[in-house]
C-alpha positions in Angstrom: -5.3 -3.4 -1.2 -6.4 -0.4 -3.3 -4.6 2.9 -3.1 -6.3 5.9 -3.3 -5.1 9.7 -2.5 -1.3 10.7 -1.5 1.9 9.1 -0.9 5.4 9.9 -0.4 8.5 7.6 -0.7 11.2 7.3 1.9 14.6 6.8 1.2 16.5 7.1 4.4 14.4 7.0 7.5 16.9 9.2 9.6 16.8 12.2 7.3 12.8 11.9 7.9 11.9 13.9 11.0 15.3 12.7 12.5 13.5 9.2 12.2 11.3 9.7 14.8 8.2 7.5 14.2 5.7 9.6 16.1 6.8 12.8 14.1 6.4 11.3 10.9 2.9 9.5 11.5 2.1 13.2 12.9 3.6 14.7 9.6 1.7 12.1 7.6 -1.7 12.6 9.2 -1.6 16.2 8.4 -0.8 16.0 5.1 -3.4 13.5 4.8 -1.1 11.0 3.3 -3.0 7.3 2.8 0.5 5.3 2.0 4.1 5.6 2.7 6.5 3.9 0.6 9.9 3.1 2.7 13.2 1.7 0.9 13.6 -1.8 3.3 16.0 -3.4 0.6 18.9 -2.4 -1.5 20.2 -5.4 -3.9 20.3 -8.6 -1.7 20.9 -6.7 1.7 18.7 -5.2 3.8 18.2 -1.5 4.2 17.4 1.0 6.6 19.2 -0.8 9.6 22.1 0.7 11.3 25.1 -2.0 10.5 26.8 -1.5 13.7 24.1 -1.9 16.1 21.8 -3.5 13.9 19.0 -1.5 14.9 16.0 -1.4 11.9 14.9 2.1 11.5 12.1 1.1 9.1 10.4 -1.3 11.9 8.7 1.2 14.3 7.8 3.6 11.3 5.8 0.9 9.7 4.0 0.1 12.7 3.4 3.3 13.5 2.0 4.4 10.2 0.0 1.3 10.2 -1.5 2.1 13.5 -2.7 5.2 12.2 -4.5 3.4 9.1 -2.0 5.0 6.8 -0.7 1.9 4.4 2.9 1.2 4.6 4.6 -0.4 1.6 8.6 -1.4 1.3 10.7 -0.8 -1.7 14.0 -2.4 -3.1 16.5 -1.3 -5.6 17.2 -4.1 -7.8 20.2 -4.7 -10.0 19.3 -8.2 -11.4 23.2 -10.0 -11.3 21.8 -11.8 -8.4 18.0 -12.1 -8.8 17.5 -15.0 -6.7 19.1 -13.5 -3.5 17.5 -9.9 -4.0 14.3 -11.6 -4.1 14.8 -14.0 -1.1 15.8 -10.9 0.7 12.5 -8.6 -0.6 10.5 -11.6 0.5 12.2 -11.9 3.9 11.8 -8.3 5.0 8.7 -7.9 3.3 7.1 -10.5 5.6 9.0 -9.7 8.6 8.0 -6.0 8.6 4.4 -6.7 7.9 4.0 -4.3 4.8 0.9 -3.8 3.0 2.6 -4.2 -0.7 6.1 -4.0 -1.9 7.6 -1.9 -4.8 10.0 -3.0 -7.2 12.5 0.0 -8.0 14.2 -1.3 -11.0 16.2 1.2 -13.4 19.3 1.3 -15.7 20.8 -2.0 -14.7 17.8 -3.9 -16.2 18.5 -2.4 -19.7 21.8 -4.5 -19.8 21.7 -7.2 -22.1 20.0 -11.0 -21.2 18.2 -9.2 -18.0 14.6 -10.5 -19.0 15.6 -13.6 -17.5 16.4 -12.4 -14.4 13.7 -10.2 -14.4 11.4 -13.3 -14.3 13.0 -15.2 -11.9 13.2 -12.4 -9.3 9.2 -11.9 -10.3 8.5 -15.4 -9.7 9.9 -15.6 -6.6 8.1 -12.6 -5.1 5.0 -13.7 -6.4 4.8 -17.2 -4.9 6.1 -15.9 -1.6 4.1 -13.0 -1.0 0.8 -14.4 -1.8 -1.8 -11.8 -2.1 0.5 -8.5 -1.0 0.3 -6.3 -3.8 3.5 -5.5 -5.7 4.3 -2.9 -8.0 6.8 -1.8 -10.5 8.6 1.8 -10.0 10.7 2.2 -13.2 10.7 5.0 -16.6 7.8 6.9 -17.5 8.5 6.3 -21.6 8.4 2.3 -22.5 9.4 3.9 -26.0 12.5 5.4 -24.8 13.6 2.3 -22.9 13.1 -0.7 -25.6 15.9 -2.7 -23.9 13.9 -2.7 -20.4 12.1 -6.0 -20.0 8.7 -4.2 -19.0 6.7 -7.3 -19.6 8.7 -9.7 -17.3 8.4 -7.5 -14.5 4.6 -6.1 -14.9 3.2 -9.4 -15.5 3.7 -10.5 -12.0 2.8 -7.0 -10.6 -0.8 -5.5 -9.4 0.1 -2.0 -9.8 2.7 0.2 -12.3 4.2 2.9 -10.5 6.1 5.3 -13.1 8.5 8.1 -12.7 7.0 10.7 -14.2 9.8 13.2 -13.6 9.7 16.0 -15.8 13.6 17.6 -15.1 14.9 20.0 -17.3 11.3 20.9 -18.4 9.1 23.5 -17.7 5.2 23.2 -17.9 4.7 19.7 -18.9 4.2 17.7 -16.3 0.5 17.4 -17.3 1.5 16.3 -20.8 4.3 14.0 -19.5 1.7 11.9 -17.3 -0.6 11.9 -20.0 1.9 10.8 -22.2 3.0 7.9 -19.9 -0.6 6.5 -19.8 -0.9 6.6 -23.0 2.5 4.6 -23.9 1.6 1.9 -21.1 -1.6 1.4 -22.7 -0.1 0.0 -25.9 1.8 -2.5 -23.8 0.9 -5.7 -22.5 0.0 -6.4 -19.5 -1.2 -3.2 -18.4 -1.7 -2.6 -15.0 -3.5 0.2 -13.0 -0.8 3.4 -13.0 -0.1 5.1 -9.7 2.8 7.5 -10.8 5.3 9.1 -8.8 5.6 13.1 -9.1 8.5 15.4 -8.4 9.1 17.1 -5.4 12.8 17.2 -5.6 16.1 19.2 -7.0 18.5 17.6 -9.1 21.8 19.6 -10.9 20.2 22.9 -10.5 16.4 22.0 -11.7 13.5 22.6 -9.1 9.9 22.0 -10.0 7.7 24.9 -9.6 4.6 24.7 -7.6 2.3 25.0 -10.6 4.1 22.1 -12.3 3.5 19.8 -9.4 -0.1 20.9 -9.2 -0.8 20.4 -12.6 0.8 16.8 -12.3 -2.1 16.1 -9.9 -4.9 17.6 -11.7 -4.0 16.2 -14.8 -3.8 12.7 -12.6 -7.3 13.4 -11.2 -8.7 13.9 -14.9 -7.3 10.8 -15.7 -9.3 9.1 -13.0 -5.7 8.1 -11.5 -6.9 6.9 -7.9 -3.4 7.7 -6.1 -0.4 9.3 -6.6 3.2 9.4 -5.3 6.1 11.8 -4.8 9.9 11.4 -4.4 11.0 12.1 -1.9 10.2 12.9 1.7 13.6 13.8 3.3 15.0 15.9 0.3 11.6 17.4 0.1 11.4 18.3 3.9 14.9 19.5 3.6 15.4 21.4 0.3 11.9 22.2 -1.0 9.5 22.8 1.9 7.4 24.8 0.1 6.4 21.8 -2.2 5.9 19.7 1.1 3.2 22.1 2.2 2.0 22.2 -1.7 1.2 18.7 -1.4 -0.1 18.4 2.2 -2.7 21.1 1.2 -3.9 19.8 -2.0 -7.2 17.9 -1.7 -6.5 14.9 -4.1 -9.9 13.0 -4.9 -10.4 10.7 -2.0 -6.9 11.8 -0.2 -7.3 10.6 3.6 -10.8 8.8 2.8 -9.4 5.4 3.1 -11.7 3.1 4.8 -11.3 1.9 8.3 -10.2 -1.9 9.2 -14.2 -2.3 10.3 -15.2 -0.6 6.9 -12.6 -2.8 5.2 -13.9 -5.7 6.9 -17.5 -4.8 6.3 -17.1 -4.3 2.8 -15.2 -7.6 2.5 -18.1 -9.4 4.2 -20.3 -8.1 1.4 -18.0 -9.7 -1.1 -19.8 -13.1 -0.4 -16.2 -14.6 -0.4 -15.0 -16.3 3.1 -11.3 -15.9 1.7 -12.0 -12.2 1.4 -12.7 -11.7 4.9 -10.0 -14.4 6.0 -7.1 -12.0 4.8 -7.7 -10.0 7.9 -6.5 -12.4 10.3 -3.4 -13.9 11.5 -2.8 -17.1 11.0 -3.3 -18.3 14.9 -5.8 -15.7 15.4 -8.6 -16.5 18.1 -12.1 -15.8 17.6 -14.4 -15.6 20.8 -18.2 -15.7 20.5 -21.0 -16.2 22.8 -20.2 -19.7 23.9 -17.6 -20.8 22.4 -13.8 -19.7 21.0 -12.2 -21.0 17.7 -8.4 -20.6 17.1 -6.5 -20.4 13.5 -7.7 -19.2 10.0 -9.3 -22.8 9.1 -11.3 -22.4 12.1 -12.3 -19.1 11.8 -13.0 -19.4 7.9 -15.6 -22.1 8.8 -17.4 -19.1 10.9 -17.3 -16.6 8.3 -18.7 -19.2 5.9 -21.4 -20.0 8.1 -22.3 -16.6 8.8 -22.3 -15.7 4.9 -24.7 -18.6 4.2 -26.9 -17.5 6.9 -27.5 -14.0 5.6 -26.8 -14.9 2.2 -29.3 -12.3 0.6 -28.3 -9.6 3.2 -26.2 -6.8 2.7 -24.0 -5.6 5.9 -23.5 -1.9 6.9 -21.4 -0.4 9.6 -23.5 1.4 11.8 -21.1 2.8 14.0 -17.0 2.2 15.2 -14.4 3.6 17.1 -10.6 2.8 17.7 -8.4 3.1 20.5 -4.2 2.1 19.6 -4.6 -1.3 17.9 -8.2 -2.0 19.3 -11.4 -1.5 17.0 -15.0 -1.2 18.4 -17.8 -1.4 15.9 -21.3 -2.2 15.2 -22.9 -3.7 12.1 -26.5 -4.6 10.9 -27.7 -7.3 8.1 -31.2 -8.5 7.1 -31.5 -12.2 6.8 -33.7 -14.4 4.3 -36.7 -14.0 6.4 -36.5 -10.2 6.6 -35.3 -10.1 10.2 -32.8 -7.7 11.0 -29.6 -9.0 12.9 -27.0 -7.0 14.7 -23.1 -7.4 15.1 -21.2 -6.2 17.8 -17.3 -6.9 17.3 -14.1 -6.0 19.3 -10.7 -6.7 17.0 -6.9 -6.3 18.4 -4.8 -5.8 15.3 -1.2 -6.5 15.5 1.3 -6.1 12.9 -1.5 -5.3 10.5 -3.5 -8.2 11.3 -6.5 -9.6 13.6 -4.9 -11.5 16.6 -8.2 -11.5 18.7 -11.9 -11.1 17.8 -15.0 -11.0 20.1 -18.3 -11.0 18.5 -22.1 -10.8 19.8 -24.4 -11.4 17.1 -28.3 -11.2 17.9 -31.5 -10.1 16.3 -31.9 -6.3 16.6 -35.2 -6.8 18.7 -33.0 -8.7 21.4 -30.6 -5.7 22.1 
């Protein structure tokens, strides 16, 4: 999943719109957020769960945001003392909640001696168990200031780098700090695409100005950075609502223009790689087409491969689409080798961010 546009971190769900999933989703839509990153684990323990009742505050918010085509990632603060247990908790929470991506938040604890081994152990478990789920690192903005931090051990198994570009106790340097951050990370290996996190919080009397927040986003755009994040939803809405409004109203690049599921599906068909399409399906998905039905990803992959082979020279295009809650209806066209144009009409049911059932009807355009 490629992130574009604006996103916000959520630390404590109950501090954000009183934990109301519908209200959170409505605020995210109004702000044209493309992604939200929710804390789901701290050390080796689940997070945003009520310890008395066991109620998981994160789950309904994640599902509600995803239903609105807003990507929802999870994040975990890690300490490195028990890396295996921390990784196992991260994997369990990420998979059970069905998040779209995972962010590793590692800071001062990993500057202690001999923590590089812990970072590698932790990241190896994540990468081996989360499959193709994108993983990002959230940590310091300047590698030169934190020589003891094992950036390489984390980043070598990450897809993105989400440095915290917080310009605390400084004035009119938000853009310059972001530029320096990018320049420094270009000098270390491996380099990962940067999606920086800006400041919309107050700390020890320091408050970012509106002009600094705007400058942060403007410089990110000039650097052709596809997405930005901000820390943190609850504190910003409570303490600095004017900065929330500023971020909401700022038209960051393609903010709000994330492709719909049908659009992503058609793009995957154009990749000519069946496995790119297969990622959308649940393990036990059912695909029903004219006269037959197939169950499970292996059988669905065979159908995808045959469809691609039949229209190997063609380019798929999305003609129209409509969405009602978890059901997506869309129409597409493709031209085969002989020049005949074919049209598909599909209905997909999406639960927990994966296709559970798929009805498809494909015929030459002239036959409709």
